[in-house]
N, C-alpha and C positions, 0 to 999 in steps of 0.2 A: 707647442700649439695649446692654446686655451681650451678647456673643455666646454665651457659655456659657448664660445663661438662656434665650435664643431656641433653642438646640438643646434644652434640656431641655424647653421648650414644644412642640417639634415631637415629640421622642420620647414625651411624654405624649400628644398628638393621635394619634400612630400606634398607641400602646397601646389608648387608647380605641377607635379603629376597629377594631383587632384583637378586641377583646373584644365589642364591639356585633355584629361580622359572627358570630363564633363563636355569640353567643345567638342571631342570626338564624337560623342553622344548626340550632340545638338547638330552635327555635320558643318562644323565651323573649322575645320581644319585644313592645312595644306596637305599635299601628298606626301610630302616628307615626315610631318607630324603625325599622319594617319599610320605610315609605316612604322614610326617608333612605337605609337600605342598599341598597334598589333604585335610588335615583337615583345613588349612588355606583357602582353595577355596572354602570349605562349609561353612565356619562360618565368614570369614571376607571379607565385600565389597570392600575394598580398595585392597586387593591382587585380588580379582576377576577382578576388573577394570584393574589392571595393567596386569594380565593374558590375558585380552582380547586386550589391546593395544600390547603387544608383539606378540600375536598370528597374529595380523593384521599386524604387523611390518613385521613379518617373511612372510606372504604370499605375501606381497607388493615386497619383495625382490626375492621371487620366481617367481614373475609375471614380473619381469624385463627382457627385452629382452637382450641376450647375443650377443655380437659382435663376430663374428666367426675370430680367428686369422689367419693371412696370413702364419705364419711362428711359428715355435716351441718354446717352451722356451728356449731352448739351444741357437738359433737363437737370441732371444731377449737379453738374458744375453750378449751373444758375442757382439751384437750392443751397448750394454749399456757399456761394458767396451772400446769397439773402441773409444765411444765418449769420455770417461773419458781420455783416452791415447792423443787423439788430444788436448783437452784442456789444459792436462798437457804440452804437447810440445809447444802449442800455449804460455803459460806462460813463460815457459823456454826461447821461442824466445824473448818476450818481456823483460824478465829479462836481458838477454843477450845484448839487444839492448840498455838498460839503462847503464848497466855496460861499455858497449863501449862507448856511449856518455860520461860518467864521465871520463872515461881513456883519451879521445881525449880532453876533458876540462882542465883535469889536466895537460897534456903534453904541451897544447898550452899556459897555464899559466906560465910554466916552461922556454918556450923559450923566450929570450930576445927580446924586442922591438914589440912583439904582444900584449902585454897587461901591462899596467903600474899600478901596485896596489897602489902606493902612491898618494894621491890626488894632483893635481896640479892649479895653478891660471891661470886663463884666461889672456893673453896678449891683451891689447887694443892697436890698432894703434894711433900714435898720429894724430889728426884730421887736422893738417895744411899739414902733408905729404899724408894723404889719398886723397886729391884732386890731387895732382900731380902724384899720382901712378895708377890713373884710366886709362884703355887703352882707345883709341881714339872710338872704336866701341862699347863701354859700353853705356847702357841705363842709362841716368841721369834725375832725375824727381825733378824740383824746385816747391817745395810747396808754396812759397810766390810769385814766379812769372810764372804764366801759360804760355804755349808755344803758345796758341792760345787766343785771346781777347775774353774774355765774355761779349757780350752785355749787357747793362744795360736796364730793363724794362722801356718802355715808360712811362712818367707821363703827366699828363695834369696839366694844370694851376689851375683848379677846384678842391681842396681836396675832395669836396663831389662827385665828379665823379669816384673816385677810390673806394668808399667804397659801397659796395653793402648792400641794406637793406634787412633784414630778417624778414619775416612775421609771 
């Protein structure tokens, strides 16, 4: 016999016992099933512990405070459907906006002069003609010839005077 199949049979038996015990607590069993559960409760300590746990769980649920509803179930259902309808309209609105954007993009692509789909090479101006084409009021910066003279640092005749000693 396969050990994994025997394990699954045991698990199934435990599940069946749990379901039958739960139905017993809910009063949803036949007289034969009631007799079977009462026999388990008299003889099996595991079933007794499970029965106690289910009873305490049921009592805990019964002791939980109930929040009073300000509106009826019909109003709640109506509110849920209204929310779903708003979300549906919002999605349709975003979808319509996306379709409209795609249509504008497609039309602008087809209009000549607005977009050139073929790659083009950049045209560099001739360097000699670039200087002559610069307007008079344009700002020109000469990197090798500064506009303002930059003074040199004063030097002393004694080279040791410029050195700082670090201790």
